[in-house]
DOLUMTI-145598 format. One record per residue: residue number from 1; chain; x, y, z of N, C-alpha, C in turn; residue in one letter. Coordinates in steps of 0.001 Angstrom, whole numbers, plus 500000, padded with zeros to 6 digits. Example, Ala and Ser with C-alpha at 12.3 -4.5 7.8 and 13.67 -1.06 7.14 Angstrom:
REM residues 2
  num  cadena     n_X     n_Y     n_Z    ca_X    ca_Y    ca_Z     c_X     c_Y     c_Z  residuo
    1       A  513190  494310  507800  512300  495500  507800  513200  496700  507800        A
    2       A  512850  497750  507080  513670  498940  507140  512900  500030  507870        S
This chain:
REM residues 199
  num  cadena     n_X     n_Y     n_Z    ca_X    ca_Y    ca_Z     c_X     c_Y     c_Z  residuo
    1       A  250244  802639  644367  249179  802819  642866  248411  802518  642302        M
    2       A  247389  804407  641949  246607  804350  641905  245671  803085  640491        T
    3       A  246586  803020  639254  245887  802131  638676  244982  800917  639027        E
    4       A  243955  800148  638259  243183  799426  638135  243556  798702  637712        A
    5       A  243347  796930  638400  243857  795802  637082  242918  796123  636451        V
    6       A  243341  795664  634651  241975  795528  634151  241561  794376  634443        P
    7       A  239972  794267  634267  239072  793354  635152  240117  791960  633481        A
    8       A  239667  792292  631772  239960  791257  631184  242071  790943  632050        W
    9       A  242028  791685  632323  244484  790416  632269  243836  790270  634415        L
   10       A  242890  790930  634607  243148  790160  636302  241975  788490  635608        A
   11       A  241862  788664  635777  241018  787301  635860  242035  786152  634789        Q
   12       A  242620  786935  633933  244053  785698  633873  245455  785093  634867        A
   13       A  245115  785655  635717  246676  785979  636945  245618  785296  638318        L
   14       A  245999  784893  638985  245702  783626  640002  245863  784610  641735        P
   15       A  246726  785484  641331  246694  786614  642392  246882  787859  642585        N
   16       A  245367  788247  641088  245904  790673  640498  245517  790928  641820        A
   17       A  246654  791922  641808  247187  792685  642613  247587  794169  642277        R
   18       A  246857  795828  642898  247022  797215  641620  248211  796588  641196        P
   19       A  249839  795959  641896  250944  795782  640868  250479  795788  639398        A
   20       A  249562  794741  639360  249818  794448  638245  249106  794976  636467        H
   21       A  248836  796549  637580  248325  796725  636142  249010  797350  635931        A
   22       A  250809  797432  635909  252103  798402  635166  252553  797132  634235        A
   23       A  252071  795756  634516  252222  794953  633228  252017  795763  632146        L
   24       A  253521  795906  630928  253323  794726  629871  252046  794718  629346        T
   25       A  251251  793424  629355  249916  793348  628964  248412  794363  629794        A
   26       A  248555  795498  630827  248066  795702  631156  247907  797574  629235        A
   27       A  250001  797682  629190  249656  798396  628233  248678  798377  626884        K
   28       A  249428  796574  626901  249588  796332  624967  248219  796156  624926        L
   29       A  247014  795349  625174  246344  794206  625451  245479  795036  625810        G
   30       A  244185  793616  625748  242279  794919  626108  242003  793444  625689        S
   31       A  239927  793606  626010  239960  792571  625991  239627  791733  624885        E
   32       A  239485  790556  625220  239116  788869  624167  240871  788555  623913        G
   33       A  242217  789963  623561  242945  789102  623143  243501  787823  623861        L
   34       A  243660  787864  625827  244174  786766  626154  242683  785664  626456        I
   35       A  244156  784688  626104  244242  783339  625423  242687  783267  623687        G
   36       A  242840  784154  622744  241981  784241  621403  242914  783567  620994        K
   37       A  241418  782227  620765  241276  781721  619832  242397  779962  620065        S
   38       A  242437  780372  621515  242414  779328  622532  244539  779133  622721        G
   39       A  244503  780583  622353  245829  781181  622519  247128  780779  624440        F
   40       A  247223  779441  624597  248126  779345  625779  249982  779391  625548        R
   41       A  250308  779475  626812  251413  779506  628010  251602  778596  629050        L
   42       A  251969  777094  628747  253013  776479  629260  254190  776703  629314        T
   43       A  254181  775749  631387  255221  775465  631395  255568  773499  632035        S
   44       A  256572  773362  631338  256151  771770  632507  256880  771479  633674        V
   45       A  257699  772494  634086  258232  773313  635182  257628  773376  636577        A
   46       A  256753  773720  636370  255475  774785  636868  254566  775015  636198        F
   47       A  253364  775120  637392  251861  775481  636277  251531  776824  636289        D
   48       A  250553  777842  636658  250342  778779  636317  250400  779060  638305        H
   49       A  249931  780575  638159  250608  780959  639400  251327  779685  641540        G
   50       A  251674  778109  640612  253126  778092  641107  254225  778204  641422        E
   51       A  254880  777965  642184  255858  778268  642486  257710  777939  641923        E
   52       A  258049  778545  641146  259277  778690  640419  260006  778216  641091        L
   53       A  260993  776840  640497  262454  775901  641192  263507  777509  640999        D
   54       A  263987  776899  642016  265484  777306  642083  266767  777258  641936        P
   55       A  265728  776770  640679  267237  776264  639657  266854  777379  638868        C
   56       A  266001  778272  639093  265275  779342  638020  265934  780385  638318        F
   57       A  266105  780508  639153  266413  781775  640082  267712  781851  641249        T
   58       A  268141  783156  641100  269473  783526  641894  269590  782719  642849        A
   59       A  268924  781681  643538  269462  781044  644365  270398  779852  643827        D
   60       A  270048  779503  642827  270906  779087  642137  271953  779123  641987        E
   61       A  273099  778460  641292  274411  778770  640397  273198  779060  639104        E
   62       A  274695  779388  638331  273823  779290  636974  273069  778721  636949        D
   63       A  271993  779446  637001  270261  780049  636705  270267  779862  634844        A
   64       A  268993  779321  635046  268250  778531  633547  267478  779497  633598        V
   65       A  266851  780092  632084  265080  780497  632247  264089  779338  631962        A
   66       A  263521  779090  632598  262366  778529  632893  261954  777438  631732        P
   67       A  261323  776444  630795  261055  776042  630093  259777  776585  629440        P
   68       A  260029  776523  628055  257725  777434  627882  257220  776952  627016        L
   69       A  256628  776022  627055  255548  775970  625263  254294  776451  625250        E
   70       A  253886  776703  623963  252899  777698  623247  252531  776783  622306        W
   71       A  250754  776581  622967  249489  776310  621031  250280  777057  620132        T
   72       A  248814  777104  619081  249785  778259  618293  248548  779327  617932        T
   73       A  249180  780382  617755  248517  781584  617803  247652  781942  617109        P
   74       A  246904  782846  617208  245481  784039  616438  245431  783781  614913        P
   75       A  244842  783128  613872  244741  783784  613052  246027  785371  612708        Q
   76       A  246148  785414  611688  247220  787434  611670  248471  787174  611817        G
   77       A  248844  786254  613111  250133  786117  614133  250825  785811  613402        A
   78       A  252054  787072  612805  253405  786493  611848  254501  786649  614037        L
   79       A  254514  786482  614476  255260  787162  615083  255037  786733  616692        E
   80       A  256165  786388  617883  256105  785891  619114  256365  786908  619602        L
   81       A  256871  787904  620565  257489  787774  620998  256942  787915  623268        V
   82       A  258197  787698  623600  258170  786696  625482  258614  788683  626484        L
   83       A  257724  789328  626975  257833  789560  627490  257789  788617  629803        V
   84       A  259102  789185  630036  259101  788420  631857  258799  789541  632462        V
   85       A  257973  789726  633493  258548  790912  634895  257985  790457  636370        E
   86       A  258257  790816  636870  258238  790918  638115  257140  791799  638783        D
   87       A  256344  792439  638427  255126  793536  638609  255369  794226  640815        P
   88       A  256298  792719  641327  255710  793374  642366  257571  793912  643213        D
   89       A  258478  794393  641766  260279  795236  642365  259424  796243  642745        A
   90       A  259956  796010  643889  260911  798018  644625  260638  798932  643563        P
   91       A  260355  799803  643597  260545  800814  642462  259245  802025  641794        G
   92       A  258087  800462  642081  257124  800995  641404  257030  800414  639802        G
   93       A  257561  800508  639724  257068  799142  638202  257833  798252  637744        K
   94       A  258388  797150  637085  257601  796114  636645  259943  796159  636461        P
   95       A  260190  795541  637693  261165  795023  636679  261473  793122  635587        A
   96       A  261670  793896  634387  262605  793213  633304  262941  792199  633626        C
   97       A  262501  790360  633160  263892  789420  633745  263645  789772  632684        H
   98       A  263660  789371  630923  263346  788580  630168  262662  789373  629133        W
   99       A  263474  789377  627743  262695  790294  626718  262990  789535  625263        L
  100       A  262117  788418  625056  262191  787628  623677  261225  788093  622783        V
  101       A  261987  788344  621126  261235  788185  619887  262534  787377  618448        W
  102       A  261634  787659  617430  261791  786487  616673  261388  784709  616215        G
  103       A  260012  784888  617623  259350  784428  617369  258597  783392  616008        L
  104       A  259308  782486  615791  258078  782023  614600  256746  781955  615484        A
  105       A  255276  782547  614207  254560  782576  614815  253855  780884  614401        A
  106       A  253607  780177  615261  253320  779125  614661  253579  778361  616465        Q
  107       A  253276  776910  616712  253353  775668  617749  254536  775975  618109        L
  108       A  255229  776282  619088  256328  775682  619509  257232  776198  621367        G
  109       A  257772  775736  621967  258712  776256  622504  260244  776441  622749        K
  110       A  260966  777219  624093  261891  777231  624357  262178  776137  625280        L
  111       A  263200  775846  625603  263617  775106  625465  264457  775545  627971        M
  112       A  264465  774679  628543  265299  774583  629327  266993  776002  628889        E
  113       A  267185  776889  629460  268226  777016  628953  268382  777652  627552        G
  114       A  266995  777366  626778  267781  777850  625152  267905  779436  625264        E
  115       A  269239  779738  624377  269210  780656  623568  268072  781151  622497        T
  116       A  266957  782555  622510  265933  782621  621984  266745  783406  620695        P
  117       A  265643  783585  619478  265913  784224  618801  267332  785713  619288        P
  118       A  265781  786893  619691  266917  787431  619334  266500  788028  621397        R
  119       A  266725  788769  622385  266799  788651  623182  267384  790014  624086        V
  120       A  266493  791308  624504  266544  792042  625150  267143  793272  626095        G
  121       A  267499  793952  626488  268293  794511  627880  267279  794442  628938        K
  122       A  266997  793084  629972  266971  792656  631589  266578  794870  632148        N
  123       A  266320  794579  633563  266586  795620  633766  267848  795486  634853        S
  124       A  268610  794926  634321  269907  795302  634517  270958  795945  633064        K
  125       A  270230  795067  632650  270689  795871  631296  271706  794479  630544        R
  126       A  271373  793872  631514  272159  792945  629855  270611  791753  629203        N
  127       A  271540  791239  628189  270224  790886  626491  270543  788671  627818        S
  128       A  269977  788597  628401  270005  787260  629007  268335  787052  630224        E
  129       A  268530  785435  630565  267617  785752  631358  267814  786055  632357        W
  130       A  266756  787095  633150  267107  787197  634714  267594  786830  635987        L
  131       A  267340  786265  635800  266961  785510  637480  266424  785988  638465        P
  132       A  264997  785306  638822  264888  786268  640368  265288  786822  641488        P
  133       A  264956  786921  642216  266371  787433  643175  265316  788777  643708        E
  134       A  264284  788472  644954  263507  789298  645251  264253  789032  646875        P
  135       A  264156  790754  647549  264153  789845  648815  264166  789742  650240        P
  136       A  264619  789237  650271  264499  787814  651737  262740  788123  652956        H
  137       A  263263  789333  652398  262117  789690  653939  260434  789818  653133        E
  138       A  260918  789764  651352  259444  789749  651348  258913  788408  650985        D
  139       A  257182  789399  650464  256465  788186  650245  256220  787237  648981        E
  140       A  256316  786337  648288  256270  785368  647234  256011  787156  646487        P
  141       A  256831  787122  644769  257165  787626  643990  255884  786671  642570        H
  142       A  255633  787926  642204  254719  787217  641080  255795  787353  639940        D
  143       A  256289  786123  638883  257092  786601  637979  255479  786880  636635        Y
  144       A  255684  787163  635978  254888  786931  634633  255117  786880  633746        V
  145       A  254645  785762  632892  255612  785374  631357  254378  785473  630804        F
  146       A  254803  786404  629625  253122  787891  628501  253895  786937  627971        Q
  147       A  253075  786067  626105  253419  786108  625602  252787  785793  624138        L
  148       A  253080  787231  623995  251978  787986  622476  252228  787980  621113        F
  149       A  251594  787703  620991  251313  787800  618898  251434  788428  618200        A
  150       A  252584  788616  617437  251713  790479  616607  251793  790225  615614        L
  151       A  250602  791050  614363  250678  791074  613043  251668  791915  611838        D
  152       A  252361  791660  612554  253889  792008  611780  255027  791940  613043        L
  153       A  256277  790948  611790  257781  791275  612414  258171  791672  611915        P
  154       A  258822  792361  613648  259873  792817  614213  261060  792979  613686        L
  155       A  261461  794007  613425  263143  795472  613216  264314  795539  613722        T
  156       A  263559  794711  615245  263878  795412  616926  266008  795115  616297        L
  157       A  266933  795110  616673  267683  794385  617076  268383  794088  618503        M
  158       A  269394  792847  618305  268981  792405  618832  269252  793958  620658        P
  159       A  269083  793382  622192  270134  794176  622602  269359  795817  622921        G
  160       A  267879  795946  622457  266428  797182  622551  266156  796933  624008        A
  161       A  266014  798122  624601  265243  797929  625640  263707  797313  625324        T
  162       A  263457  797348  626490  261689  797223  626541  261009  798269  626132        R
  163       A  261246  799546  626684  260961  800856  625919  259901  800291  624479        E
  164       A  261741  800239  623281  261745  800794  622322  261070  798943  621447        E
  165       A  261667  797880  623017  260140  796734  622773  259137  796335  622214        L
  166       A  257982  797802  622828  256992  797845  623583  256528  798896  622649        V
  167       A  256855  799997  622414  256469  801162  620698  256412  800500  619409        K
  168       A  257390  799381  619326  257585  798671  617939  256609  797633  618081        A
  169       A  255380  797427  619122  254546  796683  619599  253135  796397  619455        M
  170       A  253158  798679  619818  251642  799012  620170  251185  798786  619044        E
  171       A  250346  799122  618996  249197  798648  617477  248916  796893  617050        G
  172       A  249840  796524  617322  249849  795745  616710  249801  793931  617377        H
  173       A  249611  794226  618645  248708  793045  618620  248000  792178  618856        V
  174       A  247415  790810  618756  246299  789849  618325  245675  788757  618741        V
  175       A  246842  788456  619530  246308  788179  621241  248059  787452  622027        G
  176       A  247717  787542  622899  248519  786961  624416  248045  785408  625549        I
  177       A  249061  784971  625772  249216  784385  626788  249325  784554  627492        A
  178       A  248807  784343  629454  250079  784948  629938  250354  782920  631286        I
  179       A  251338  783848  631583  251794  782160  632401  252217  783055  634050        L
  180       A  251862  782932  634807  252739  783476  636176  253210  782033  637415        A
  181       A  254323  782606  637364  255063  781516  639105  255439  782839  639594        G
  182       A  256029  781859  640973  255728  782506  642211  257662  782869  642331        T
  183       A  258239  783036  643393  258823  782845  644397  259680  784091  644936        Y
  184       A  260122  783526  646462  259928  783907  647752  261527  783341  647942        A
  185       A  262204  783700  648175  263496  783605  648508  263630  783311  650875        R
  186       A  264285  782643  650971  264325  781452  651566  264643  782300  653397        A
  187       A  264134  782075  654034  265304  783773  654507  266517  782855  655360        E
  188       A  267824  783443  655751  268835  783619  655531  269674  784181  656955        D
  189       A  271190  784499  656759  271675  786269  657608  272454  786560  656008        D
  190       A  272161  785837  654967  273564  787258  654240  272251  788421  653430        E
  191       A  272252  789224  653776  272573  790273  653013  271595  790606  651759        D
  192       A  270575  790684  651456  270404  790842  649580  270702  792128  648897        W
  193       A  272132  792072  647877  272145  793102  646737  270735  793209  646076        D
  194       A  270865  794706  646955  269971  795537  646235  270346  796328  644862        D
  195       A  269243  796366  643938  270349  797070  642194  268340  798970  642474        D
  196       A  268612  799327  641839  268007  799887  641354  266167  799842  641041        E
  197       A  266757  798657  640606  265402  798598  640265  264683  796905  640543        D
  198       A  265914  796627  641172  264831  795398  641557  265044  794401  641338        G
  199       A  264432  793053  641591  263952  792051  640907  262547  790797  641476        D
């Protein structure tokens, strides 16, 4: 990838590298939006830049999305949107693990495994949390949780694609909070079930 990660985004990532230039935050964000007015995204399940527990990944049966909490978004926010992507996925573009919108623009959280108000299609075309499943031989992949504060409520119906969501968000982002987790699969003798998007 020839694109450089914007400096403002690189500062928010524990291990910024060229692949992160394709994240949705790089497309929709700009200087001063990340962490604006103290806007933060955290999880009681993992620290920023630390490893995801296998219970949130494809290595565990009935894996669910991790719990998330966020602070009050910047003034002018009317809705929050969550996009979770793996920039290290095979194929040259981030794999989409979760698209969530319809979140109230206030201090809030999603409990572990909670069903959000509206969910779009992940990279496997399902409207749900896509558990991380990187190839066994890969170095740890990053899973970047990007929470966007928008200055308008979205009218997208559940099941929208990432492209449709990004288009609807363009020009309306007033703040971004970022939380990154990592995951590498343990070596074993099983073959990884690859797909065209990668995970």
